[in-house]
N, C-alpha and C positions, 0 to 999 in steps of 0.2 A: 361518544365516539370524543376522545380526545385531541385536539387539531394543534400541530404545533407547528409555525413557522419555521423560517433559518434562523432571524436573531435570537430567537429562547434557546433554540437549539443550540448552534456557539455558547452561547453561557450556560447552559446549562453542563456540557460538555468537558470534564476536565481530563486532560490528557495522562495524568497517573492513576488516576480510575483506571481510564480507558486501554493501556497496557496490559494493565493487571489482570484486568475481563478478558483482554483478550489470549493471554497464557491458559486460562481454564478453559477459553472455546477452539482454541487448538488442539488442546487435549484431550477436549470430546472429539472433535474429530476426526482425529488420528486413531482414537478407538474406536471407533463406529458408533457410538455413542447420538452423537448428531445426525439430523437428518437432510442431505443436503445432495437433490439431485444437479445432473447438469444443467447448468444455465441455456437455457431456449432466446434465439435473437429475429425479429425484425430486421431486413438490410433494407436499407434507403443509399441504393449506388450512387446514385447521383449526387449526393451530398458524401459517400464516405463514410456515411454513418450508417448507426443501427441502434433499437431501441432492444435490449434483452427484460427478462425477468427472470427475478434469482431468489425461489422461494427457501428456505430452512427451521430446522426447528433444532433450538440446544437448547436440552435441558438443563443447565450448568444455570441458564439465566431463567428458565422455566419462561423461554418467548418462542412463539410461533410466529413467523413477520417472510412480507415477502418485500423484496425492492424493485420499483422497474426504473432503470437506468437508459440513458442514451447516450451516447456518443455521436458527437458531430465535431468532429477535429479542424472544422472551418470556421470555426466560430473564434470570435476575435481574442476572446481569456476574459479582457475587460468588460466589456457590457453582457456575453453569454459566456459560460465557462465551457467549457469544451464536454464535461460531465457534469449531466444533471440531473437530481433522485427522485423518485418519493418512494417512502416505508409505510406500509400497510402493516400493524403489529395484530394478530388478533389474538384471542383469551385459549390459548393453550389447553381450557380443561373443556371448553363447548363452540368454540370454534366462532364465535360472534367477535365482529371489527373491533377492535378496541381502542384503535390510535392510528391517527394516520399526520404522518412527520416528515419535515424538510429531507430529502434523502441527501442531499445534495453535499450539505457541511459533513454528514455523515460520513460522504465518500472518504470526501479529502481528509478527515482528523483517523478514519479507521485504517485508513491504508498507511500511513504518516504513521503513527502507531504500534501496525504490527510489525514495519522495519524499522521500527525504534524495538518493539520485542527482541527481532530479529540481531540486531546490535547488542544488547542486552545479553542475551546466548551465547551468540559466537566471535561480535569484535573483541580486540583484544583491551585487559580494564584501564590500560593507559593510554587510549584511544583518543587525542587534542586537536586533530584536524581533520574538516571534514571537506569534502568536495561534493557541491549541489551543482548539477548537472539539469541545466532548465531553470525555466524563468514562470512559471504556471503558480498553481493552487497547490500542486505536489510538493513543488517546490518549497512552498512558504510553510505547509504541514511538515515535511519533513524535516527542514531546519531547528523545527521549535522540538518537535518530538525528540530529534535525535541530541540534545543537548540535556532530558529528563532524563539520561542511561546513563551517557560516559560524559565524561570533565572536558567539554569542549572548549578549547580557549580560540583557533580559530576558523573560520568560515570562508572559503573562497566560492565563489560561486562564476561561471559561467553559460551562457547558451548565446544561442545564433543572432539574439540581436543587442549589440554591448549597450544601447541606452538599456532595455529592459535589464540584464544585468548588474548596469549601476543600481538602478532607482529598487531593484530587489534588494542589493549589499547594502544599502542606505536604510532601508526599510528594518530588515533584519538586523541590524548594527543598534537601532534604536529601542526594539523590542526585548531584544535578548541581550542587548548590554555587554555586549563580546565584539571581538576586531571581524567584520567582515570584508572581504575583499572581492569586488569586480575582477573577474583577469580573462585577457585575450580568445582563450581560449579550449577548450576541455583536458588537453594536457596539460595546460599549467595548472588548473585546477587542481588535479588529479597525481601531481606531483610531489612527493612526499605526504601523502593524504592518507592517516589512517582509517576513514570510513568514507566509503563514496555514493550517494542516493543517483543513483539518473532515475530522471521523472521530466524523463522526454518522449516525443512524438516522429523519433530522427528514424529515416531510412537506412541511413549505412550507422555503423555500431559507434558511438561515443566514447565505450568505456575499451582500451588496446590494451593488452598485455606487457608491448614495450612501455607505456607508461605509467603503471603501476608500480607500486611502492612494496617491495613482502611485507604479508601478514595484514594487506590490507580485507577491510569486508567490504566489499559489494551489496548495494541493494539494487533492484531493477524494476520499476513497476510502469514505466511506457510501455503503450500498446501499440502498436502498429502494424496490421496485418501484411503489408509491403517491405516491411525492412524491422530492424532490429537495436537492440540498444549498447548488445555482446559482443564480442567477437571470438571467433570460434577456438584461439589459443588460450583466451582467459577461460572461457565453458569448460574446453577438455583439462584444466589445471587445476582449477578452482574444487574445493570443497562444496560441492551444491544442494540448497538447501531448497523447500519451498511452501507452500502451503498443505497443497494437498497435489499428492502426485496424479491421479486422475486428472483435475480438473488441469493441471500447469500440460500436462499429453497429451488434453482431447485434443480432436480436429477442431483449427479453426474455423471460425474468428473465437472459439472461446480460447482456447490452448493458448502457447508462449510459442515463436518464431527463433524466441533466442536457443531454445533447446529443442523444438521440434525440430530446427533444418541443421543443425551438425548431426543430429540420431538419424537424419534419412540424407546424409554424404556420409556416412559412416565410421564419421568420427569418435563420436561413442554411442554409448545403449540405453536407453531407459535406467540398464541401473546404476548409472555414474550420477543418477539425484540421489544424493547421499542419505538424507532424511526429512520428512516432514516437522514442521517446526513444533509439531506436539509431540514427536518424539523424540525429542531433544529436551523439554519439557519433562516430560516423563523418567530420564534417565535411560529406555529400551534403544537411544542411538549415540554415541559422544558426538561432540561438538569439535573444535578446533583441538587440533594434537600438538602442534608446534606454534612458537609467535613469529615466525616466518609464514607459514602457513595463510593462502588466499584463500577468502571466504565468500561465498556467492550465496545471496539467499533473491528468489526469482521468485518475484507474485504474480498473479494473475486474479487476486480476489475473487473470496468465498463467502457465501450467506453468511457466513456461521460468524463474520467478523461486524456484519451489518447488523446483528441480531444481538448482539453484547452491547455493541454499540446502541442501538434502540432501547434497550432494558435498563440501562444505566439513564438515559434521557426522561422514557418515560417516568420512569421511579422518581426518579429526582423531582418534575415539574407536578408530581400529585404530592410529594410530600408538598414544597411550596405554593401550590395552589396556582399553577403556571400555564396558560394555553388556555385554549374554547372548546367549551365540549356540545358537540350538536347531536340532533336525534337523526337515524335513518330512518325509523320505522317511519 
């Protein structure tokens, strides 16, 4: 069995290839070709945390795998990430364990990459201003990924801690070679933004309709069972797209409060979810219909994303003879 730690996973995972691979994965998912049961989670109430299992079979990548991912929101983020994961890949022809990978880096990369895929499908072609809400791992991933699909010229970063926002802005300006500003609040970051990437663990919404510019594309990947990132007015007005209707509308903690809450309040119905990304890719559903239309991609994460990323990493590792081989028998 091939074993790959975080450093080789990060070095082997190409963002452009991942975005393209996720397009195939999302199409497989929406067409019913992929097998993705609902995730199950063991709760750790004392730490507001959980450990979830996410199995999946992705035929387009010939990959059978499961991810074990923990979410412990009180981790400091610098020493220990809030999300930590392992991925085990199996031979889809025999069921034999084939690879063990660090899943923390894959989770970060595939989440940002799928948001970038949503921007490629829904954001205006001339989108140049990106608002990054949050200062953690996903904020970094989203900033890098969005620049691969749209001609971003300015990034504004906002978070709860101004010092962390300033540090992230400095870091991103060096690696992306574009202008990055740390701003005082979420409203300032969103003012005039063409794309907004919400990557927080907030209780109160960080995206509010009065703060938005017409035509903005919003991506929301944050999770907090006691809160939400997007306010009711934005959800109600936006063209809403998701990875999977089943996943995003599943009971908590698997589903999304951003959509479940306004549905329970009678503000929208489940039919307000316009499309899955896979339906946009195949053309069975339309995307943006006007330049001033607000579009929203709400993500909860699905196993086919991890499968697509793991397949790329394992293939590259074997081609370059990277990793450690171990025997379980």
